[in-house]
C-alpha positions as CSV (number, residue, x, y, z in Angstrom):
1,M,-18.3,27.6,-15.9
2,T,-16.4,30.1,-18.0
3,D,-13.5,31.8,-16.2
4,T,-12.8,34.2,-19.1
5,T,-10.9,37.4,-19.5
6,A,-10.8,39.7,-22.5
7,D,-7.8,38.0,-23.9
8,G,-8.9,34.5,-23.0
9,E,-5.8,33.9,-20.9
10,S,-7.5,32.5,-17.9
11,L,-9.5,30.0,-19.9
12,I,-6.5,27.7,-19.6
13,P,-4.9,28.7,-16.2
14,K,-1.3,27.7,-15.8
15,I,-0.3,25.5,-12.9
16,T,3.0,26.4,-11.3
17,R,5.2,24.4,-8.9
18,E,3.9,26.5,-6.0
19,D,0.2,25.6,-6.7
20,E,-1.5,23.0,-4.6
21,A,-2.1,20.9,-7.7
22,A,1.6,20.7,-8.2
23,G,2.1,19.0,-4.8
24,S,1.0,15.7,-3.4
25,G,-1.9,17.1,-1.4
26,D,-2.2,19.0,1.9
27,L,-3.1,16.4,4.5
28,V,-3.4,19.0,7.3
29,R,-6.0,21.0,5.3
30,E,-7.9,17.8,4.6
31,N,-7.9,16.8,8.2
32,V,-9.2,20.3,9.2
33,E,-12.0,20.0,6.6
34,R,-13.0,16.6,8.1
35,L,-13.1,18.2,11.6
36,K,-15.2,21.1,10.3
37,A,-17.7,18.7,8.7
38,L,-18.1,16.8,12.1
39,F,-18.0,19.9,14.3
40,P,-18.9,23.1,12.5
41,Q,-19.0,24.9,15.9
42,I,-15.2,24.7,16.3
43,V,-14.6,27.2,13.5
44,T,-13.9,30.7,14.6
45,D,-12.6,33.3,12.1
46,G,-11.7,30.5,9.7
47,K,-9.5,28.7,12.3
48,V,-10.1,25.7,14.6
49,D,-10.8,26.7,18.2
50,F,-9.5,23.8,20.3
51,D,-11.2,25.2,23.4
52,V,-14.6,24.6,21.8
53,L,-13.5,21.2,20.5
54,R,-12.5,20.2,24.1
55,Q,-15.9,21.3,25.3
56,L,-17.6,19.2,22.7
57,L,-15.5,16.1,23.5
58,G,-15.9,16.5,27.2
59,D,-14.1,13.8,29.3
60,E,-12.7,12.1,26.3
61,V,-9.9,14.7,26.0
62,E,-6.6,13.8,27.7
63,E,-5.2,16.8,29.5
64,G,-1.8,17.5,31.0
65,E,1.7,16.2,30.4
66,E,1.3,13.0,32.4
67,R,-0.5,10.7,30.0
68,Y,-0.1,7.1,28.9
69,G,1.8,6.7,25.6
70,L,5.2,6.6,23.9
71,N,7.0,9.9,23.5
72,W,10.5,10.6,22.2
73,K,12.5,13.6,21.0
74,G,11.5,14.6,17.5
75,K,8.1,12.9,17.6
76,R,6.0,16.0,16.9
77,R,8.3,17.1,14.0
78,A,8.3,13.7,12.4
79,R,4.5,13.5,12.5
80,A,4.2,17.0,11.2
81,F,6.5,16.2,8.3
82,A,4.2,13.3,7.3
83,M,1.5,15.9,6.8
84,T,3.5,18.2,4.4
85,P,3.1,17.7,0.7
86,S,5.9,16.5,-1.5
87,L,7.1,18.6,-4.4
88,G,8.8,15.7,-6.0
89,T,7.5,13.4,-8.8
90,L,8.0,9.9,-10.2
91,R,9.7,9.5,-13.5
92,P,8.9,6.5,-15.7
93,A,11.6,4.1,-16.6
94,P,10.2,1.8,-19.3
95,E,13.7,0.6,-20.1
96,D,14.0,-1.1,-16.6
97,S,10.4,-2.5,-16.8
98,V,8.8,-5.7,-17.9
99,D,5.6,-5.6,-20.0
100,W,5.2,-1.9,-19.5
101,D,2.0,-1.5,-21.6
102,T,0.1,-4.4,-20.0
103,T,1.3,-4.9,-16.4
104,Q,-0.5,-3.6,-13.3
105,N,2.4,-4.1,-10.9
106,L,4.7,-1.2,-9.8
107,M,8.3,-1.1,-8.6
108,I,9.3,2.4,-7.4
109,E,12.8,3.5,-6.6
110,G,13.0,6.2,-4.0
111,D,12.8,7.3,-0.4
112,N,9.6,5.6,0.7
113,L,8.6,8.6,2.9
114,E,8.4,10.8,-0.2
115,V,7.0,8.1,-2.4
116,L,4.1,7.4,0.0
117,K,3.2,11.1,-0.1
118,L,3.2,11.1,-3.9
119,L,1.0,8.0,-4.0
120,R,-1.6,9.4,-1.7
121,R,-4.0,10.9,-4.3
122,S,-3.9,7.9,-6.6
123,Y,-3.9,5.1,-4.0
124,A,-5.5,6.4,-0.8
125,G,-8.0,3.8,0.5
126,K,-7.1,1.3,-2.2
127,V,-4.5,-1.0,-0.7
128,K,-5.9,-4.1,1.0
129,L,-2.7,-5.4,2.6
130,I,0.6,-3.7,3.4
131,Y,3.5,-5.9,4.5
132,I,6.8,-4.3,5.5
133,D,10.0,-5.6,6.9
134,P,11.7,-2.4,8.0
135,P,15.3,-2.2,9.0
136,Y,15.7,-3.6,12.5
137,N,17.2,-1.4,15.2
138,T,20.6,-3.2,15.5
139,G,22.5,-0.2,16.7
140,N,24.7,-0.3,13.7
141,D,24.5,1.7,10.4
142,F,21.2,3.2,9.5
143,V,20.2,3.9,6.0
144,Y,17.2,6.2,6.5
145,P,18.6,9.5,8.0
146,D,15.6,11.6,7.1
147,D,16.1,15.3,6.5
148,F,12.8,16.9,7.2
149,G,14.0,20.2,5.9
150,N,14.9,19.3,2.4
151,S,13.8,15.7,1.8
152,I,14.1,15.4,-2.0
153,Q,17.6,16.9,-2.0
154,N,18.5,14.7,0.9
155,Y,17.4,11.6,-1.0
156,L,19.3,12.6,-4.1
157,S,22.4,13.1,-2.0
158,L,22.0,9.8,-0.2
159,T,21.7,7.8,-3.4
160,G,24.6,9.5,-5.1
161,Q,22.5,11.5,-7.6
162,K,23.7,14.8,-6.0
163,N,26.9,15.3,-4.1
164,D,26.9,18.9,-3.0
165,L,25.1,18.4,0.3
166,G,27.7,16.3,1.9
167,A,25.2,14.0,3.6
168,A,26.4,10.6,4.6
169,A,24.6,7.5,3.4
170,T,24.6,5.9,6.8
171,S,24.5,7.3,10.3
172,K,26.3,5.9,13.4
173,R,23.8,6.2,16.2
174,E,25.4,4.6,19.2
175,A,27.9,7.4,19.5
176,R,25.0,9.9,19.7
177,G,23.1,7.9,22.3
178,R,19.8,8.1,20.4
179,L,19.3,4.4,19.4
180,H,15.6,4.3,19.8
181,T,14.8,7.9,19.0
182,E,16.1,7.8,15.4
183,W,14.4,4.5,14.7
184,L,11.1,5.8,16.0
185,N,11.5,9.1,14.0
186,M,12.0,6.9,10.9
187,I,9.1,4.5,11.4
188,A,6.4,6.9,12.8
189,P,5.7,9.2,9.8
190,R,5.8,6.2,7.5
191,M,3.1,4.5,9.5
192,S,1.0,7.6,9.5
193,L,1.1,7.8,5.7
194,A,0.6,4.0,5.3
195,R,-2.7,4.4,7.1
196,E,-3.9,6.8,4.4
197,L,-3.3,4.2,1.7
198,L,-5.1,1.3,3.4
199,A,-8.6,0.4,2.3
200,E,-11.3,0.6,4.9
201,D,-11.1,-3.2,5.3
202,G,-7.3,-3.2,4.9
203,V,-4.6,-4.5,7.2
204,I,-0.9,-3.6,7.8
205,C,1.5,-6.3,8.9
206,V,5.0,-5.2,10.2
207,S,7.9,-7.6,10.8
208,I,10.0,-6.8,13.8
209,D,12.4,-8.5,16.3
210,D,12.2,-8.3,20.1
211,R,14.4,-5.2,20.3
212,E,11.7,-2.8,19.1
213,I,8.5,-4.8,19.2
214,Y,7.1,-2.9,22.2
215,S,8.1,0.5,20.8
216,L,6.6,-0.4,17.4
217,K,3.3,-1.6,19.1
218,D,3.0,1.8,20.8
219,V,3.6,3.6,17.5
220,L,1.0,1.5,15.8
221,D,-1.5,1.9,18.7
222,Q,-1.2,5.6,18.3
223,E,-1.4,5.7,14.5
224,F,-4.1,3.0,13.9
225,G,-5.8,2.9,17.3
226,E,-5.5,0.2,20.0
227,E,-9.0,-1.0,19.1
228,N,-7.6,-1.9,15.6
229,Y,-4.9,-4.2,16.9
230,V,-5.6,-7.6,15.1
231,G,-2.8,-9.6,16.7
232,T,0.8,-10.6,16.7
233,I,2.1,-13.4,14.6
234,V,5.1,-15.3,15.9
235,R,7.4,-16.8,13.2
236,A,10.1,-19.3,13.8
237,T,13.1,-18.2,11.9
238,G,14.8,-21.6,11.9
239,T,18.0,-20.1,13.3
240,T,19.1,-18.8,16.7
241,T,21.0,-15.5,16.8
242,G,22.8,-13.9,19.7
243,Q,25.1,-16.8,20.4
244,D,27.9,-14.5,21.6
245,S,25.7,-12.2,23.7
246,G,24.4,-12.6,27.2
247,G,20.9,-13.9,27.9
248,L,18.8,-16.1,25.7
249,G,19.3,-16.3,22.0
250,S,16.6,-15.3,19.5
251,S,14.8,-17.8,17.3
252,F,11.7,-15.8,16.4
253,D,10.5,-12.8,14.4
254,Y,7.2,-11.1,15.1
255,V,4.6,-9.6,12.8
256,L,2.3,-7.0,14.3
257,C,-1.0,-6.7,12.5
258,Y,-3.4,-3.7,12.6
259,S,-6.5,-2.9,10.6
260,R,-7.7,0.4,9.3
261,T,-11.2,-0.1,10.7
262,D,-13.2,-3.0,12.2
263,D,-14.4,-3.9,8.7
264,Y,-11.5,-6.2,8.0
265,V,-12.0,-9.9,7.3
266,I,-9.8,-12.8,8.3
267,H,-10.0,-15.6,5.7
268,G,-9.5,-19.2,6.8
269,L,-6.5,-21.3,5.7
270,P,-6.8,-24.5,3.6
271,L,-6.8,-27.7,5.6
272,D,-3.6,-29.7,5.6
273,E,-3.4,-33.5,5.2
274,G,-3.8,-34.0,9.0
275,D,-6.9,-31.9,9.1
276,Q,-8.4,-33.7,6.1
277,A,-7.8,-37.1,7.6
278,R,-10.6,-36.4,10.2
279,F,-13.3,-36.4,7.5
280,T,-13.8,-40.1,7.4
281,G,-17.6,-40.2,6.9
282,T,-19.1,-40.2,3.4
283,D,-22.6,-39.6,2.1
284,S,-24.1,-38.2,-1.1
285,R,-22.8,-34.7,-0.3
286,G,-19.2,-35.9,0.2
287,N,-16.7,-36.5,3.0
288,F,-17.7,-35.3,6.4
289,S,-16.5,-35.3,10.1
290,I,-18.8,-35.1,13.1
291,L,-18.7,-32.9,16.2
292,Q,-20.7,-33.2,19.4
293,L,-23.9,-31.2,19.3
294,R,-23.2,-30.3,23.0
295,K,-21.1,-27.2,23.4
296,T,-17.7,-28.0,24.9
297,G,-14.9,-25.8,26.2
298,N,-15.6,-22.3,27.5
299,A,-19.1,-20.9,27.6
300,D,-20.6,-24.4,27.7
301,R,-23.0,-23.9,30.6
302,R,-26.8,-23.5,30.4
303,E,-26.7,-20.0,31.9
304,D,-24.4,-18.8,29.2
305,R,-27.1,-19.2,26.5
306,P,-30.4,-20.3,28.1
307,S,-32.1,-20.5,24.7
308,M,-29.8,-23.3,23.6
309,Y,-30.9,-25.6,26.4
310,Y,-33.8,-27.7,25.2
311,E,-35.0,-31.3,24.8
312,V,-34.3,-33.4,21.7
313,K,-35.5,-36.9,20.9
314,A,-33.1,-39.8,20.5
315,P,-33.8,-42.5,17.9
316,D,-35.6,-44.6,20.5
317,G,-37.8,-41.6,21.4
318,S,-36.1,-40.9,24.8
319,P,-35.6,-37.3,25.7
320,V,-32.0,-36.0,25.7
321,F,-30.7,-32.8,27.2
322,P,-27.2,-31.3,27.0
323,V,-25.3,-32.5,30.1
324,G,-21.7,-31.8,31.0
325,P,-19.2,-34.6,31.9
326,T,-19.7,-34.0,35.7
327,G,-23.5,-33.8,35.4
328,Y,-24.0,-30.1,35.2
329,D,-26.5,-28.5,32.8
330,S,-24.7,-27.6,29.6
331,R,-26.1,-26.3,26.3
332,W,-26.3,-27.2,22.6
333,R,-24.2,-25.5,19.9
334,F,-27.2,-23.8,18.3
335,G,-30.9,-23.1,18.9
336,R,-33.9,-25.3,18.4
337,E,-34.9,-23.9,15.0
338,K,-31.5,-24.6,13.5
339,Y,-31.5,-28.1,15.1
340,E,-34.8,-28.9,13.4
341,D,-33.4,-27.7,10.0
342,A,-30.3,-29.9,10.6
343,M,-32.5,-32.9,11.3
344,K,-34.5,-32.3,8.1
345,N,-31.3,-32.1,6.1
346,D,-29.8,-35.3,7.6
347,L,-27.0,-33.4,9.3
348,I,-27.5,-35.0,12.8
349,V,-25.8,-38.3,13.6
350,W,-26.8,-40.2,16.8
351,K,-24.5,-42.5,18.7
352,E,-25.3,-44.8,21.6
353,S,-22.8,-45.3,24.4
354,D,-22.9,-46.7,28.0
355,D,-24.4,-43.4,29.3
356,G,-27.1,-43.1,26.6
357,W,-27.7,-41.5,23.2
358,K,-25.6,-38.5,22.1
359,P,-26.2,-36.3,19.0
360,Y,-23.4,-35.1,16.7
361,V,-23.4,-32.6,13.8
362,K,-21.9,-33.3,10.3
363,Y,-19.3,-30.9,9.0
364,Y,-18.3,-31.4,5.3
365,L,-14.8,-31.2,3.9
366,E,-15.6,-29.3,0.7
367,G,-14.9,-25.6,1.1
368,R,-13.9,-25.9,4.7
369,T,-11.0,-23.8,6.1
370,K,-9.5,-23.4,9.5
371,K,-8.9,-20.3,11.6
372,P,-5.3,-19.1,11.3
373,S,-3.0,-19.6,14.2
374,P,-0.7,-16.7,15.3
375,L,2.1,-19.2,15.5
376,F,3.7,-19.7,12.1
377,D,6.0,-22.7,12.9
378,D,5.2,-24.6,9.8
379,I,6.6,-22.4,7.1
380,S,10.1,-22.1,5.8
381,G,12.7,-20.2,7.9
382,N,15.4,-17.8,6.9
383,K,17.7,-20.4,5.5
384,K,15.0,-21.4,2.9
385,A,14.4,-17.8,2.1
386,S,18.1,-17.3,1.4
387,I,18.1,-20.3,-0.8
388,E,15.2,-18.8,-2.8
389,V,17.2,-15.7,-3.4
390,K,20.4,-17.6,-4.2
391,E,18.7,-19.7,-6.8
392,L,17.5,-16.5,-8.6
393,I,20.3,-14.0,-8.4
394,G,23.2,-15.7,-6.6
395,E,24.5,-16.2,-3.1
396,G,25.0,-13.1,-0.9
397,G,22.6,-10.9,-2.9
398,F,20.6,-10.1,0.2
399,S,21.0,-10.7,3.9
400,N,18.1,-12.0,6.0
401,P,15.4,-12.1,3.3
402,K,11.9,-13.2,4.3
403,P,10.4,-16.4,2.8
404,T,7.7,-16.1,0.1
405,E,5.6,-18.5,2.2
406,L,5.2,-15.8,4.9
407,I,3.8,-13.1,2.5
408,S,1.7,-15.7,0.7
409,R,0.1,-16.7,3.9
410,L,-0.6,-13.1,5.0
411,A,-2.1,-12.5,1.6
412,T,-4.4,-15.5,2.0
413,I,-5.5,-14.4,5.5
414,F,-6.0,-10.7,5.0
415,A,-6.5,-10.1,1.3
416,D,-8.6,-11.4,-1.5
417,R,-7.7,-12.5,-5.1
418,E,-8.1,-9.0,-6.6
419,S,-6.2,-7.0,-3.9
420,V,-3.5,-4.4,-4.2
421,I,-0.6,-5.5,-1.9
422,M,2.0,-3.1,-1.0
423,D,5.6,-3.3,0.5
424,F,7.5,0.0,0.9
425,F,10.6,-1.7,2.3
426,A,10.8,-4.0,-0.7
427,G,14.4,-5.3,-0.1
428,S,14.8,-8.5,-2.0
429,G,11.4,-8.3,-3.7
430,T,9.9,-11.2,-1.7
431,T,6.5,-9.6,-1.6
432,G,6.4,-9.2,-5.4
433,H,7.6,-12.8,-5.9
434,A,5.0,-14.1,-3.4
435,V,2.1,-12.2,-5.1
436,M,3.0,-13.6,-8.6
437,A,3.4,-17.1,-7.2
438,R,0.0,-16.9,-5.3
439,N,-1.7,-15.7,-8.5
440,A,-0.3,-18.6,-10.4
441,E,-1.6,-21.1,-7.8
442,D,-5.2,-19.9,-7.5
443,G,-5.8,-17.8,-10.7
444,G,-5.9,-14.5,-8.7
445,S,-5.3,-11.0,-10.1
446,R,-3.5,-9.5,-7.1
447,R,-1.3,-6.5,-7.8
448,Y,1.9,-5.6,-6.1
449,L,3.2,-2.1,-5.3
450,L,6.8,-2.0,-4.1
451,V,9.1,0.8,-3.0
452,Q,12.8,0.4,-2.5
453,L,15.5,3.0,-1.8
454,P,18.3,2.7,-4.4
455,E,20.8,2.4,-1.6
456,P,24.4,2.6,-3.0
457,L,26.6,-0.5,-2.7
458,D,30.3,0.0,-2.0
459,P,32.4,-2.9,-3.4
460,E,35.2,-1.9,-1.0
461,K,33.0,-2.7,2.0
462,R,33.1,-6.4,3.0
463,E,29.3,-6.8,3.6
464,Q,28.5,-5.0,0.3
465,A,31.1,-6.6,-1.9
466,I,29.0,-9.6,-3.1
467,P,25.8,-7.7,-4.0
468,A,27.9,-5.0,-5.6
469,S,29.6,-7.6,-7.8
470,I,26.2,-9.1,-8.8
471,C,25.1,-5.6,-10.0
472,A,28.4,-5.2,-11.9
473,K,28.0,-8.5,-13.7
474,L,24.5,-7.5,-14.7
475,G,25.9,-4.2,-16.0
476,K,23.6,-2.3,-13.7
477,P,24.2,0.6,-11.3
478,L,25.6,-0.6,-7.9
479,N,22.5,-0.2,-5.7
480,I,20.0,-2.4,-3.8
481,A,17.0,-1.5,-6.1
482,E,18.8,-3.0,-9.1
483,L,18.9,-6.4,-7.2
484,T,15.2,-6.0,-6.3
485,K,14.3,-5.5,-10.0
486,E,16.5,-8.4,-11.1
487,R,14.9,-10.8,-8.6
488,L,11.4,-9.8,-9.8
489,R,12.4,-10.4,-13.5
490,R,13.8,-13.8,-12.8
491,A,11.0,-14.8,-10.4
492,G,8.5,-13.9,-13.1
493,Q,10.3,-16.0,-15.7
494,K,10.5,-19.0,-13.3
495,I,6.8,-18.8,-12.4
496,R,5.8,-18.6,-16.1
497,A,8.0,-21.6,-16.8
498,E,6.3,-23.5,-14.0
499,H,2.8,-22.5,-15.0
500,P,2.9,-22.2,-18.8
501,D,-0.9,-22.2,-19.2
502,A,-1.7,-19.7,-16.4
503,K,-2.7,-16.1,-17.1
504,I,-0.3,-14.3,-14.7
505,D,0.9,-10.8,-14.7
506,T,4.7,-11.2,-14.2
507,G,5.6,-7.7,-15.4
508,F,6.2,-4.5,-13.5
509,R,6.5,-0.8,-14.3
510,V,9.5,1.0,-12.8
511,Y,9.3,4.6,-11.6
512,K,12.0,6.7,-10.0
513,L,11.7,9.5,-7.5
514,A,12.9,12.9,-8.7
515,T,12.4,16.6,-8.3
516,S,9.2,18.0,-9.9
517,N,9.1,18.4,-13.6
518,L,8.1,22.1,-12.9
519,K,10.7,24.7,-12.2
520,P,10.6,26.6,-8.9
521,W,10.4,30.4,-9.2
522,Q,14.0,31.5,-8.4
523,P,14.4,35.1,-9.5
524,D,17.9,36.5,-9.9
525,P,17.8,40.0,-8.3
526,D,20.7,41.1,-10.6
527,N,18.9,40.0,-13.8
528,L,15.2,40.0,-13.3
529,E,14.5,40.2,-17.0
530,A,16.3,37.0,-17.7
531,S,14.6,35.3,-14.7
532,I,11.2,36.3,-16.1
533,L,12.0,35.0,-19.6
534,D,13.3,31.8,-18.1
535,A,10.1,31.3,-16.1
536,V,8.0,31.4,-19.3
537,D,9.1,27.8,-19.9
538,N,8.2,26.3,-16.5
539,V,9.2,22.7,-17.4
540,L,12.7,21.4,-16.7
541,P,14.7,21.0,-20.0
542,D,15.5,17.3,-19.6
543,R,11.8,16.2,-18.9
544,T,9.7,14.4,-21.5
545,E,6.0,14.4,-22.3
546,H,5.8,11.0,-20.5
547,D,7.4,12.6,-17.4
548,L,4.8,15.3,-17.4
549,L,1.9,12.8,-17.9
550,V,3.0,10.7,-14.9
551,E,3.1,13.8,-12.7
552,L,-0.4,14.8,-13.8
553,L,-1.7,11.3,-12.9
554,L,-0.2,11.6,-9.5
555,K,-1.7,15.1,-8.9
556,T,-5.1,14.2,-10.3
557,G,-5.4,10.9,-8.4
558,I,-5.4,8.5,-11.2
559,D,-3.9,5.0,-11.0
560,L,-0.5,4.9,-12.7
561,T,-1.4,1.7,-14.5
562,M,-4.8,2.7,-15.6
563,P,-5.4,1.6,-19.2
564,E,-4.6,4.5,-21.5
565,D,-5.8,5.2,-25.1
566,R,-3.7,7.3,-27.4
567,R,-4.5,9.1,-30.7
568,T,-2.5,11.3,-33.0
569,I,-4.6,14.5,-33.6
570,A,-3.2,17.4,-35.6
571,G,0.2,15.8,-35.4
572,Q,0.1,15.7,-31.5
573,T,-0.1,12.7,-29.2
574,V,-3.3,12.9,-27.2
575,H,-3.8,10.6,-24.1
576,A,-7.2,9.6,-22.8
577,L,-7.3,7.9,-19.4
578,G,-10.2,6.6,-17.3
579,G,-12.4,6.4,-20.3
580,G,-11.8,10.1,-21.1
581,A,-12.1,11.4,-17.5
582,L,-8.6,12.8,-18.1
583,M,-7.4,14.0,-21.5
584,V,-3.9,15.3,-22.0
585,C,-1.9,16.8,-24.8
586,L,1.6,17.8,-23.9
587,G,3.1,18.6,-27.3
588,D,3.9,21.9,-29.1
589,V,0.7,23.1,-30.7
590,G,1.1,25.8,-33.4
591,P,-1.6,28.5,-33.7
592,D,-2.7,27.1,-37.0
593,D,-3.3,23.6,-35.5
594,A,-5.4,24.7,-32.6
595,E,-8.7,24.4,-34.5
596,T,-7.9,20.9,-35.8
597,L,-6.7,19.7,-32.4
598,G,-9.6,21.1,-30.5
599,Q,-12.2,19.7,-32.8
600,G,-10.4,16.3,-32.9
601,M,-10.3,16.1,-29.1
602,A,-14.0,17.1,-28.9
603,D,-14.8,14.3,-31.5
604,W,-13.0,11.8,-29.4
605,L,-14.8,12.8,-26.3
606,D,-18.1,12.3,-28.1
607,E,-17.0,8.7,-28.7
608,L,-15.8,8.1,-25.1
609,D,-18.7,9.9,-23.6
610,P,-17.3,10.4,-20.0
611,T,-19.5,12.2,-17.4
612,Q,-16.9,14.9,-17.0
613,T,-13.5,15.6,-18.4
614,T,-10.4,17.4,-17.2
615,T,-8.0,18.5,-19.9
616,Y,-4.4,19.5,-19.6
617,F,-2.0,21.0,-22.1
618,K,1.7,22.1,-21.8
619,D,1.6,25.8,-21.2
620,V,4.8,26.6,-23.2
621,G,3.6,24.3,-26.0
622,L,0.5,26.4,-26.8
623,G,1.3,28.8,-29.7
624,T,4.2,31.2,-29.6
625,D,5.0,34.3,-27.5
626,N,3.0,36.5,-29.8
627,N,-0.1,34.3,-30.1
628,R,-0.1,32.1,-27.0
629,S,-3.2,33.8,-25.6
630,A,-5.1,33.5,-28.8
631,T,-4.2,29.8,-29.1
632,K,-5.3,29.1,-25.6
633,A,-8.6,31.0,-26.1
634,N,-9.3,29.1,-29.3
635,L,-8.7,25.6,-27.8
636,A,-10.8,26.4,-24.7
637,A,-13.6,27.9,-26.7
638,I,-13.9,24.8,-28.9
639,L,-13.9,22.3,-26.0
640,R,-16.4,24.3,-24.0
641,Q,-18.7,25.0,-26.9
642,R,-18.8,21.3,-27.9
643,H,-19.1,19.9,-24.3
644,G,-20.2,22.7,-22.0
645,D,-20.3,21.9,-18.3
646,R,-19.0,18.4,-19.0
647,I,-15.6,20.0,-19.2
648,A,-14.8,20.1,-15.5
649,K,-11.5,21.8,-16.0
650,I,-9.1,23.0,-18.7
651,A,-5.6,23.8,-17.4
652,S,-1.9,23.9,-18.5
653,I,1.2,22.7,-16.9
């Protein structure tokens, strides 16, 4: 494992912006590799032969243009763009964060399409629940006009960080007659990327109104599979909209739920007071209720489950069979063996009536839950949600926020107490607030991962004047993400005050979408010598060691909040993550310090004892122009001599 040359240069190969490791991963290539693993016969001259694939799949392949499914202009391009890697990065913002060194929560400012790509390597298959409330298709201004040609620059322009592109922050769609098309082009690639982040037993829940519910369901059917449709939750909003329009008003929102696979689990909800009132019986085990042993409702006939039709003995010794109310042969709820166990454990109760003895089964209150109903008519509506936000950051900060009770219930149903819960249309921060509150209630350690576009607020526009004034009073930039962060700060403070003894993570780390820390190769044909000299330092001049470290974590697939150890070795800060699985030094290492640094890092690896280690340095920080090769060779030789094949990779950025 020694990629050496005479001068030792390749011992620490340099990663450029054009390398795959500098991107967010090539999803197309990964999909092709998966296909090759399943069907090695389809590879011809290194390419996928779809004719062979069709032959292998037989009648399961849909041919021709007339097929069932939703199509729209731009669908193919939108889906293809979801597959392309991002050349952006996330820059840390500790100054905007709360409890940076200890928190596991993330709040990311940026275009969620790019951010989802960047998070793929670190969070693919790790998110248990995704809840999103995307912008509804109202036919008015639209704040996600994706530019598939130059997405990062488009984002910088939309958010006022770059003004030379001339892109508008909103896009009037009615005049262009493409109401549904643009909304679908926005939502489809994001759903494709969301699926990559979901755990095998994960679920995505998407809020929507009746304008796009059918289009959204078609998109989700295509991205997640019709067989993974979990159901639709109907939520009473508490208000009726559309008073001035024709037809019926609208008093409901819908939440479409899809799983990644059929491994998902639906957890029961706690019983309310009405449910608990039914448990009137008491014995040494606690309060119990009883239910007829005879199966009632659908599938209650003998022929449905013949093995559950058998004779039992009443207290007076008389035989009893399951008989329906009109005299037909019914069946018991379970088989004979389970019945005998229930009798031994005093779980059968007999009652005598005019038509003879009837057996009942005990069901105890402790630990009992109930199956969730898809009708959420018992949680707070939009007015209560607005009050929640008003109490924290003031009236008018957000329009139409969702209630924390909604996300809390979804988390109870679809996630467990250690889950990662994501919302990439974070808005008012309701999901983060709900996760913290739920943890305070049950002692859970759920983590939230939020993404919000820092959409600029114009104080001259009537609908944006109030939120803009709130940002101004806080001394913050005038954008939506600042309000999201402020709500999270104040919600965390409120929850801590209400639960002073609870161990709750109410902090969050802030990261901001930006161009890569690595310079692209842009030669000047009129001055190639200057271009080559400039390319020697491949890191942008305003980027810090911390910036470079975050980009490395994203590219190497390590959780951004993974606990990190730091040591000062030979005057340099060295970072060890994942117990030493990744070791990074991004300082300027002089040729005289290489020996001390290499030996110190090797000593630390002896202590951490990881199975394998990947080590990164800053390329331009290794030695000087005259001795860079020697410095690289010295460092690489020390690490490989001390740890051999346990050094998986040594590279520079």
